[in-house]
C-alpha positions as CSV (number, residue, x, y, z in Angstrom):
1,X,41.3,10.5,-14.5
2,X,42.7,14.0,-13.8
3,X,44.5,16.4,-15.4
4,X,46.6,18.1,-12.9
5,X,47.5,22.2,-13.2
6,X,50.9,22.1,-15.0
7,X,53.4,20.2,-12.2
8,X,52.5,16.2,-12.9
9,X,56.1,15.7,-13.7
10,X,57.2,17.3,-10.5
11,X,58.6,15.6,-7.6
12,X,56.0,16.7,-5.4
13,X,53.9,14.6,-8.0
14,X,55.5,11.9,-7.6
15,X,55.8,12.3,-3.7
16,X,51.9,12.2,-3.5
17,X,51.6,9.4,-6.3
18,X,53.8,7.1,-3.6
19,X,52.0,8.2,-0.8
20,X,48.7,7.4,-2.4
21,X,49.9,4.5,-4.3
22,X,47.6,2.2,-2.7
23,X,44.5,3.9,-3.5
24,X,45.5,4.1,-7.0
25,X,46.4,0.3,-7.1
26,X,42.7,-0.2,-6.1
27,X,41.8,2.4,-8.6
28,X,43.7,0.6,-11.6
29,X,42.6,-2.7,-10.0
30,X,38.8,-1.7,-10.7
31,X,38.8,0.2,-13.8
32,X,40.4,-2.9,-15.5
33,X,37.0,-5.3,-14.1
34,X,35.1,-4.3,-17.1
35,X,37.0,-6.8,-19.2
36,X,36.0,-10.2,-17.2
37,X,34.9,-12.0,-20.1
38,X,31.3,-13.4,-20.5
39,X,29.3,-11.3,-18.2
40,X,26.9,-8.3,-18.4
41,X,29.3,-5.2,-16.7
42,X,26.3,-2.5,-17.8
43,X,24.0,-2.2,-15.3
44,X,20.7,-1.5,-16.1
45,X,21.4,-3.7,-20.0
46,X,17.5,-3.0,-21.3
47,X,18.7,-6.1,-24.0
48,X,19.3,-8.1,-21.0
49,X,16.6,-10.9,-21.0
50,X,16.3,-10.9,-17.4
51,X,17.3,-7.4,-16.1
52,X,16.4,-9.1,-12.4
53,X,19.5,-10.4,-12.7
54,X,21.4,-6.8,-11.8
55,X,19.8,-6.9,-8.1
56,X,20.4,-10.7,-7.4
57,X,24.2,-10.5,-8.3
58,X,24.4,-7.2,-6.1
59,X,23.0,-8.8,-3.8
60,X,24.5,-12.3,-3.7
61,X,28.0,-10.0,-3.7
62,X,26.4,-8.2,-0.3
63,X,25.8,-11.9,0.7
64,X,29.3,-13.1,0.4
65,X,30.7,-10.3,2.1
66,X,28.4,-10.2,4.9
67,X,25.6,-7.8,4.7
68,X,27.1,-4.1,5.4
69,X,24.0,-3.4,3.7
70,X,21.7,-4.2,7.0
71,X,19.8,-1.5,9.4
72,X,20.6,1.8,7.8
73,X,18.0,4.2,7.5
74,X,18.3,4.4,4.0
75,X,16.6,7.7,2.0
76,X,16.9,6.3,-1.6
77,X,16.8,9.7,-4.8
78,X,16.5,8.7,-8.1
79,X,15.4,11.0,-11.1
80,X,16.7,12.5,-14.3
81,X,18.3,15.9,-13.2
82,X,18.8,17.3,-9.6
83,X,19.0,13.7,-7.3
84,X,22.8,14.6,-6.4
85,X,21.8,18.3,-5.2
86,X,18.7,16.6,-3.0
87,X,20.5,13.9,-1.8
88,X,23.9,16.4,-0.4
89,X,21.3,18.6,0.9
90,X,19.7,16.1,2.7
91,X,22.6,14.2,4.3
92,X,24.0,18.1,5.1
93,X,20.9,18.6,7.3
94,X,21.2,15.1,8.8
95,X,24.9,15.8,9.8
96,X,24.3,19.4,10.3
97,X,21.4,18.3,13.5
98,X,23.7,15.6,14.8
99,X,22.9,12.5,12.8
100,X,25.6,10.0,11.6
101,X,25.1,9.7,7.9
102,X,26.9,8.4,5.1
103,X,26.3,9.7,1.2
104,X,26.8,8.0,-1.8
105,X,26.8,9.8,-5.1
106,X,27.1,9.3,-8.9
107,X,28.8,10.3,-10.8
108,X,32.7,11.7,-9.2
109,X,34.4,14.4,-11.1
110,X,38.0,14.5,-10.6
111,X,38.5,11.6,-7.9
112,X,36.8,8.5,-7.2
113,X,36.5,9.0,-3.6
114,X,34.4,12.0,-4.4
115,X,31.1,9.5,-4.4
116,X,31.4,8.2,-0.5
117,X,30.9,10.3,2.6
118,X,30.4,10.5,5.9
119,X,30.3,13.7,7.8
120,X,31.5,16.0,5.9
121,X,34.8,14.3,4.8
122,X,35.7,11.8,1.6
123,X,36.4,8.3,2.4
124,X,39.9,8.0,3.2
125,X,42.0,7.2,0.5
126,X,44.2,4.2,2.1
127,X,40.8,2.7,3.8
128,X,39.3,2.8,0.5
129,X,42.3,0.6,-0.6
130,X,42.1,-1.4,2.3
131,X,38.5,-2.0,1.6
132,X,39.0,-3.3,-2.2
133,X,41.6,-5.5,-0.7
134,X,39.3,-6.7,2.0
135,X,36.8,-7.3,-1.4
136,X,39.4,-9.0,-3.9
137,X,38.9,-12.6,-2.9
138,X,35.0,-12.1,-2.7
139,X,35.2,-10.6,-6.4
140,X,37.4,-13.7,-7.3
141,X,34.6,-16.4,-6.3
142,X,32.3,-14.2,-8.0
143,X,33.8,-14.0,-11.0
144,X,34.6,-18.1,-10.9
145,X,31.3,-19.0,-9.3
146,X,29.0,-16.5,-8.7
147,X,25.8,-17.3,-10.8
148,X,26.0,-14.1,-12.9
149,X,29.4,-13.4,-12.9
150,X,31.6,-10.9,-11.5
151,X,30.1,-7.9,-10.3
152,X,30.3,-4.5,-12.3
153,X,32.4,-1.8,-11.4
154,X,29.6,0.6,-10.0
155,X,28.3,-2.6,-7.8
156,X,32.1,-3.0,-6.1
157,X,32.3,0.9,-5.6
158,X,28.5,0.9,-3.8
159,X,29.9,-2.2,-1.6
160,X,32.7,-0.4,-0.8
161,X,30.3,2.8,0.0
162,X,28.3,0.4,2.5
163,X,31.4,-1.5,4.1
164,X,32.7,2.0,5.1
165,X,29.0,3.3,6.1
166,X,29.2,0.1,8.1
167,X,32.3,0.7,9.6
168,X,31.8,4.7,10.1
169,X,28.7,3.2,12.6
170,X,26.5,5.7,10.3
171,X,22.8,5.4,11.3
172,X,21.8,7.2,7.9
173,X,22.8,6.0,4.7
174,X,21.4,8.5,1.5
175,X,21.9,7.0,-1.6
176,X,21.8,8.7,-5.4
177,X,20.7,5.9,-7.7
178,X,23.3,5.8,-10.5
179,X,20.9,4.8,-13.4
180,X,16.9,4.5,-13.6
181,X,15.9,2.7,-10.4
182,X,14.3,-0.7,-10.7
183,X,17.3,-2.5,-11.5
184,X,20.0,-0.4,-10.4
185,X,22.6,-1.7,-8.1
186,X,21.5,0.5,-5.0
187,X,18.0,-0.9,-5.4
188,X,18.8,-3.9,-3.5
189,X,17.5,-1.9,-0.1
190,X,14.5,-3.4,1.1
191,X,13.1,-1.1,3.9
192,X,14.0,2.4,2.8
193,X,12.6,4.9,5.1
194,X,12.2,7.4,2.2
195,X,12.0,7.5,-1.6
196,X,12.0,9.8,-4.0
197,X,12.1,11.2,-7.1
198,X,13.1,14.4,-8.8
199,X,11.4,14.8,-12.1
200,X,11.5,12.6,-15.3
201,X,13.0,13.2,-18.2
202,X,14.6,11.7,-21.7
203,X,17.6,10.5,-20.9
204,X,19.3,7.5,-21.0
205,X,16.7,5.7,-23.7
206,X,18.8,2.9,-24.9
207,X,18.6,1.7,-21.1
208,X,15.3,2.9,-19.6
209,X,12.6,3.4,-22.5
210,X,12.3,5.7,-25.5
211,X,9.3,7.6,-23.3
212,X,8.6,9.6,-20.1
213,X,6.1,6.6,-19.1
214,X,8.5,4.0,-19.7
215,X,11.7,6.2,-17.4
216,X,8.8,6.9,-14.9
217,X,8.5,3.3,-14.4
218,X,11.6,2.5,-14.5
219,X,12.5,4.7,-11.4
220,X,9.5,3.6,-9.3
221,X,10.6,0.7,-8.8
222,X,12.7,2.3,-5.9
223,X,9.2,2.4,-4.4
224,X,9.2,0.0,-1.4
225,X,6.5,-1.4,0.9
226,X,6.3,1.0,4.3
227,X,8.0,3.6,3.0
228,X,7.2,7.4,2.7
229,X,7.4,8.4,-1.1
230,X,7.9,12.2,-2.5
231,X,8.4,13.7,-5.9
232,X,8.2,17.3,-7.6
233,X,7.2,15.9,-11.1
234,X,4.2,18.0,-11.8
235,X,3.3,15.8,-15.1
236,X,-0.3,14.2,-14.3
237,X,0.4,11.2,-16.3
238,X,3.8,10.5,-14.7
239,X,2.7,11.5,-11.2
240,X,-0.1,8.6,-11.5
241,X,2.3,5.9,-12.4
242,X,3.9,6.8,-9.2
243,X,0.6,6.9,-7.3
244,X,-0.3,3.9,-8.7
245,X,3.1,2.0,-7.8
246,X,2.9,3.4,-3.7
247,X,-0.8,1.5,-3.8
248,X,0.0,-1.2,-4.9
249,X,3.0,-1.8,-3.1
250,X,2.2,-0.8,0.0
251,X,4.0,2.8,0.4
252,X,2.8,6.5,1.4
253,X,2.5,8.8,-0.9
254,X,3.2,12.5,0.1
255,X,2.6,15.4,-2.1
256,X,4.9,18.6,-1.6
257,X,2.7,20.6,-0.5
258,X,3.5,24.2,-1.9
259,X,4.8,22.9,-5.5
260,X,3.7,25.1,-8.6
261,X,4.8,25.0,-12.1
262,X,6.8,28.3,-11.3
263,X,9.1,26.9,-8.9
264,X,12.7,27.0,-10.6
265,X,15.2,24.7,-10.9
266,X,17.1,24.7,-7.5
267,X,13.7,26.0,-5.5
268,X,12.0,22.4,-7.0
269,X,15.0,20.6,-5.2
270,X,15.2,22.5,-2.1
271,X,11.3,21.8,-1.6
272,X,11.6,17.9,-2.0
273,X,14.6,17.9,0.2
274,X,12.9,20.4,2.5
275,X,9.9,17.9,2.4
276,X,12.1,15.2,2.9
277,X,13.5,16.4,6.0
278,X,10.4,18.1,7.6
279,X,8.7,14.1,7.6
280,X,11.6,12.6,9.5
281,X,11.6,15.3,12.3
282,X,15.2,17.2,11.4
283,X,13.4,20.3,10.7
284,X,9.8,22.0,11.4
285,X,10.1,24.8,8.1
286,X,10.8,23.3,5.3
287,X,13.3,26.3,4.3
288,X,15.4,24.9,7.1
289,X,16.7,22.5,5.2
290,X,20.5,23.0,4.8
291,X,21.3,24.5,1.0
292,X,25.0,25.1,2.1
293,X,26.3,22.2,0.3
294,X,29.4,21.6,-2.2
295,X,29.0,19.7,-5.4
296,X,31.5,20.4,-7.7
297,X,30.8,21.0,-11.1
298,X,26.8,21.6,-10.7
299,X,27.1,25.3,-12.2
300,X,30.1,25.8,-10.3
301,X,32.2,29.4,-10.4
302,X,35.6,28.3,-10.3
303,X,36.8,31.9,-11.3
304,X,36.1,35.8,-12.0
305,X,36.9,38.1,-14.2
306,X,36.5,36.1,-16.8
307,X,34.2,34.4,-15.3
308,X,34.5,30.8,-15.9
309,X,31.4,27.9,-14.8
310,X,31.8,24.5,-14.6
311,X,28.6,22.7,-15.2
312,X,28.6,18.9,-16.1
313,X,24.7,18.8,-17.2
314,X,24.8,16.0,-19.8
315,X,21.7,15.7,-21.0
316,X,18.8,17.8,-21.6
317,X,16.5,18.4,-18.7
318,X,20.0,19.3,-16.9
319,X,21.3,21.3,-20.0
320,X,18.0,23.5,-19.4
321,X,18.8,23.7,-16.0
322,X,22.0,25.2,-17.1
323,X,20.3,27.7,-19.5
324,X,18.2,28.3,-16.5
325,X,20.8,29.8,-14.4
326,X,22.8,31.5,-17.2
327,X,19.9,33.8,-17.2
328,X,19.0,34.3,-14.0
329,X,23.0,34.6,-13.1
330,X,23.2,37.3,-15.9
331,X,20.0,39.3,-14.5
332,X,20.7,39.2,-11.1
333,X,24.5,39.5,-10.6
334,X,26.5,39.9,-13.3
335,X,25.9,41.5,-16.9
336,X,28.7,39.2,-18.8
337,X,29.5,40.8,-22.3
338,X,29.9,37.4,-24.6
339,X,29.8,33.8,-23.3
340,X,32.3,31.5,-24.5
341,X,30.9,27.6,-24.2
342,X,33.3,24.7,-24.5
343,X,31.4,21.8,-25.3
344,X,31.5,17.9,-25.3
345,X,29.1,15.3,-25.5
346,X,28.8,11.3,-25.3
347,X,27.7,9.9,-28.6
348,X,25.2,8.1,-26.2
349,X,23.3,11.6,-25.4
350,X,20.1,13.4,-27.5
351,X,23.1,15.8,-28.2
352,X,21.1,18.3,-30.8
353,X,18.7,18.8,-28.6
354,X,21.3,19.8,-25.9
355,X,22.8,22.4,-28.2
356,X,19.3,23.9,-29.4
357,X,18.6,24.7,-25.8
358,X,22.3,26.1,-25.5
359,X,23.4,27.4,-28.4
360,X,21.1,30.5,-28.4
361,X,22.3,32.0,-25.4
362,X,25.8,31.5,-26.8
363,X,28.4,33.9,-28.7
364,X,31.1,31.2,-29.6
365,X,31.3,27.5,-29.4
366,X,34.4,25.9,-29.2
367,X,33.9,22.1,-29.3
368,X,36.3,19.5,-28.0
369,X,36.0,15.9,-26.4
370,X,36.9,14.2,-23.6
371,X,39.6,11.9,-22.7
372,X,37.9,8.8,-21.6
373,X,38.5,5.3,-22.5
374,X,35.6,2.8,-23.4
375,X,32.8,6.5,-23.7
376,X,32.4,8.1,-27.7
377,X,32.2,11.6,-27.9
378,X,30.7,13.2,-30.5
379,X,32.7,14.4,-33.0
380,X,33.5,18.1,-32.5
381,X,33.0,19.1,-36.3
382,X,29.8,17.3,-35.8
383,X,28.7,20.0,-33.2
384,X,29.8,22.6,-34.8
385,X,28.4,21.8,-38.3
386,X,25.2,21.8,-36.1
387,X,26.3,25.4,-34.5
388,X,26.4,26.7,-38.2
389,X,22.4,27.4,-38.2
390,X,22.7,29.9,-35.1
391,X,26.2,31.2,-35.0
392,X,28.5,32.4,-37.9
393,X,31.1,30.1,-38.8
394,X,33.9,32.3,-37.3
395,X,32.5,31.6,-34.0
396,X,32.9,28.0,-34.2
397,X,36.3,26.4,-33.3
398,X,37.4,22.5,-33.4
399,X,39.9,21.4,-30.7
400,X,40.7,17.6,-30.3
401,X,42.1,18.3,-26.5
402,X,40.0,20.1,-24.0
403,X,42.7,21.5,-22.2
404,X,44.3,23.6,-25.5
405,X,40.6,24.7,-26.1
406,X,40.2,25.7,-22.6
407,X,43.7,27.8,-22.8
408,X,42.9,29.1,-26.0
409,X,39.4,30.3,-24.6
410,X,41.1,32.4,-21.9
411,X,43.4,33.9,-23.6
412,X,41.1,35.2,-26.2
413,X,38.6,36.0,-23.5
414,X,38.2,39.7,-21.8
415,X,37.7,40.1,-18.2
416,X,34.3,40.9,-18.8
417,X,32.7,37.7,-20.6
418,X,32.1,34.5,-19.5
419,X,33.3,30.9,-20.2
420,X,30.9,28.1,-19.7
421,X,32.6,24.0,-19.9
422,X,29.4,21.9,-20.2
423,X,27.9,18.8,-21.8
424,X,29.8,15.9,-19.8
425,X,30.9,15.2,-16.4
426,X,33.9,13.8,-18.1
427,X,34.7,17.2,-19.7
428,X,33.9,18.9,-16.1
429,X,36.3,16.7,-14.3
430,X,39.4,17.3,-17.0
431,X,39.0,20.9,-16.8
432,X,38.2,21.2,-13.1
433,X,40.9,19.4,-12.1
434,X,43.0,22.5,-13.4
435,X,41.7,24.5,-10.3
436,X,41.4,21.4,-7.7
437,X,43.6,18.6,-8.3
438,X,43.4,15.3,-7.5
439,X,46.0,15.7,-4.6
440,X,44.6,18.0,-2.9
441,X,41.1,16.2,-2.9
442,X,43.2,13.0,-1.5
443,X,44.5,15.4,1.0
444,X,42.0,17.7,2.7
445,X,39.0,14.8,1.7
446,X,36.6,17.6,0.2
447,X,36.6,19.0,-3.5
448,X,36.5,22.7,-2.6
449,X,38.6,25.1,-5.0
450,X,41.8,26.2,-2.6
451,X,44.0,28.7,-5.3
452,X,46.7,28.5,-2.2
453,X,47.1,24.9,-1.8
454,X,47.5,24.8,-5.7
455,X,49.7,27.7,-6.0
456,X,51.9,26.3,-2.8
457,X,52.3,22.8,-4.6
458,X,53.5,24.8,-7.9
459,X,56.3,26.9,-5.6
460,X,57.6,23.5,-3.8
461,X,57.9,21.1,-6.1
């Protein structure tokens, strides 16, 4: 999945492939499960006549492997944008206050282990491989005799996370919903301590519904009896859906006090995470929530001169947040000269609306593709044809290879310019791997960029 920094054929690269051979074998096995015949592998497929089967299948799998989901204090987060940031802030606050906490997030950027964390570290890749090996016979049983067939890739990764949390004796489990809420695999939890929705926007409409009300209804499915619910959504019609669900289910609705429409994206996330942490007694003031979290490819500055920002924004809400952050950065920190955009977008996204939001802010567009089997990109030529409404033809450049596009932009940019890589987590991962290769992530079990690590590996093949 990752793209290495020019030394993929060195002896060092071969050595680390050998060191983590069990892990890579596990990943190859898991990624090959999508070709199971006759099963619905895509979670939350709206066309399914019985979408409850996704929850049933996840529960059947967990029952089979010994119910590792039991006994955690769950904090369950969904929303169109910001759920990863909110989940990470809550987890970090728990850990900083001496709590044993596991964090499950989605998606990863460069390496699969980024999805599973206990404390400050990702899951050990060899432990990941061992748990996968443990699950194999149960996956086989589900495939041959399960009432809904084999579990999906996402469901198995979630089971790996829960098994690891159990092994590590976690008290808390902070879960970011994979997609939607009501029929997401993470929604097998029966008694969460906290459930929360960041906001509602139009994304995954082919799966969740084509209106914000339908999407709000789907996401409100994570609200459970006896839990406490929080949100920073401010649309009265959508909030009323959440309140109604809380009343019907028997959950407590808590308004995030101090919330106004004037808060920016970052402030809303901090308010939500802080309100939750204050409610469970971790902190006395909302402002004390831990914000020193590190989520790769979330408006992440990976280089200066030129300024290079990687942001996995892949829907309209996230792109609007990116635009806001650009303007904020330019006004407060650096008035860069030109902004060069490298962009690739999945075909199933509202890509034209995404482009409408970002194009008025850029000077050149490098439209490209990402390399991911089973996921279709908008053709770079289509992106450029649409971009002609906003920029002259000489500022629009198509590239079929994202690395070539990135290298070209770097060569063409001045030290006072800025380069933004956005539109897809797949694209973000390909470019970010140039600064933080998977080898580093596996060895250090974090995603912090370490230029010295990369240079050392290049110098000592």
